[in-house]
N, C-alpha and C positions, 0 to 999 in steps of 0.2 A: 748493376749489384757487385759492390766489392767485395772479393776475399779474400784473404792473408796476402799480401804483396803485390796487390795490383793499381796502377793508377791511373785513375780514371781524367785527367788532365791529360793523357797522349791522347786524342780522340783520331789524331792519323793512324794509329794501331787498333783504333776500335770500330765499332761497326754501328751502323744507324739503324735504329729500330723504330717502327710506327706502330701504333695501335691500329687492330684491323680495321680494313675498310669495307663498306659494303656496295660503294660504288666506286664507275670506273672516271667520272668527271674529272678529276685533279691530272695534271700531269705528271708520268709516271716517276721523273725523276725531284718530284717536291715530296716531304714529308711529313705524308698525311694522315688521318684519318675523318671518315664521313661516320663512323659507328653513332647512332644517336642514342642517347642515356636508354631509352623506351628499349634497346636493340640488344644491349652488352650484360653480359650475366653477371658484371662486375656493381650494376647498381642494384642489386636484391641485397637484402641484408641477410644473406645469408655466407658466411666468409668462412674460410677452412679453418679459420679459430675464431669463436664467438667473442665478443667482449666481455661476457661472462667466463670463459674458460680463461681469456689472458689475464683478469683478476685474480680468479684461484689461485692463479700460477705465480703471483705476486707481481703480476706487470702489470701497468695502467698507461693508456692512451693518449696522448697529451697532441692539443694541435695547436696550441699558442706557444711563445717564446716562455712563455710568463715560467718562470721555476726552472728554465734551461739554465742551466750550469756550461756556459761557452769553455771553460777550460776542459771540464768533463767530454764533451763534446768533440773538442780537439784531438783528446787521447783515444777516442773512438776512431777519427778520422786517421790518425797517428796507424792507432794497429791496425788498418786495414789495408798500410801504404801511402797514403797521402803524407806530404812535406809537413810542419809544422804549422799552423795558418797562424796570422796576427789576430788575436781574437776581435780586434774594432773592426777589421776587414768583414770578419764570421759576422759580428753584429750586424753592419752595413749590409752584407749580402741578402740577411735573413730581414732585415726591416724592408729589402728592395726582394721578397720574394710570395708570390701569391697564395700558395699553398703549402701546408709543411705536415709532416706529421712524426712522434715519436715516443718510444716506447722506453717510460721509466722504470726499474727495476728497485723497488720500494725498498727490499732490506736496504741498499746502497744507495737509495736517491739518486741512481746516475741514471744517465742516457743509455740505451744499449741497443738501439735500433734507430734510425731516423732515413727521411727523404722527406725533398721539398721540390719548389715548380717555381719556374717561371713563365712569364707569360703577355700576352694584351690583354689578356682578363676578357675575351670573349670569343675569341675563335682558336688561338694556339699555345699550346704551352709545352715545356721544356721539362723532363724530371730528370734532377741532378742528385748529387751527393747521396746515392742510394745507401745505407752501410750497417754493418748488422757487427757487432762488436764479435772475436774472434770467440769467446769464450759463450758466444750464445748464439753462435751461429747451427743450424742443422735443427734446430727446432719450431720453425715458419714464421720466426718474427718478421722475417724479409716480406716472405709474402703477406702477411698480416697490413705491414704497413704500406706496399703497393697497392692489395685489392683498396683500404680504403682510400689510398689516396688518388687513383686513378675515379673512383666515386663519386668522390669530391668534385673532381674534375667537370665529369661527364655531366653531374649534377647541375654545374654551372652553364652547360649548354657549351662547352670547351670539349669540341671534336677532333680534333689535330693536336692530337698527342705522342711526342717521341720523345726518346732517349739515347744516349750512347751508350755502349756495354764492351765490355772486356771479350773478345771472342767464346771463350773458354766459358762463359756462363751466360751466352744464350740459349742454354734450358729452362734459366730459371724465368724466363721472362714470356717464352713461348706460352705457357697454361695461363699464363695471365691477359692474354689475348694481343700479344706484342707480337709483329712481323718482322724479320730483316728487311731493311732497305738497302739495295747494295747502290741502287743511284741516288741515293738523298746526295746533301752537301758531305764534301771533301775537303781533306784541305784547306781550309778557310780559319787556321787557325796560326797564332803567330807566337813561338817562345822563343825566338832569336835565331830558328831555323828558317831555310828556306822553304817555304812551300808553295804547291799547285795547285792551281785554281783551273777548274776544267771549263772550257765552254760550254759543253752540254746543259751544265746547271745555268749559265748567265742565258741562254736562249730561251729556255724555255720560261724563264721568268722575268724576263725583257727589260733587267734592270739597267740600264744604259749607264746611267751615272758611276753606277758602282763599278763597271768595266774599268773607269776613268782610274779610279783607284786602284784598284787592282795591279793596272798595267804599271804605274807608278810606284808600289809600296810592298809588290808581290813580285815573286815569275808569274807570267801567265800563259797561256797555250789558247792562241785564238783557233789553235785546227780541231783540238780535241773536243 
């Protein structure tokens, strides 16, 4: 979740979180969750804030891009620390999103909370862009969005759910069923800076072709 001044694109300084797992059958350094929808407390219809409560407070839950003003969404992104994004690129990103949920404040008809997830649609999903307008933080909207988004993913049978978080907001995600995964994927981003790829991850997942790519394009450590 992004609060004022936090930049989610800085993944090298972010922590990898995974939804709580109930099995150890996966390699420890892979971002996984094996909790089934039946086991997850987020799959019940009881949320921290009910749909009715949100509605009575002037908020509407939306699950499609219909009526989502991208300029207004961009304003929320910028308010929490994102650089300004090209609306055309935002639209492409949303078109390639598997699940999204946003909260509209009906009085202004503007988005005030947002989250989305991408993945393969079957096994894995990563949650991105969890944001709440600074003027509406602290009233449970971020939790309301996350609870429902996770429920939707689990309802599709997706059990491996991961996200990246600024260290200072880890406490927000833990009550939602996420745990820190210090051995998850690290350093596999490129923003013009040199990054390190650890052989520890590559060995566990055996992506031999990827090793060649990393050796050619990134600083690579064959011993770590």
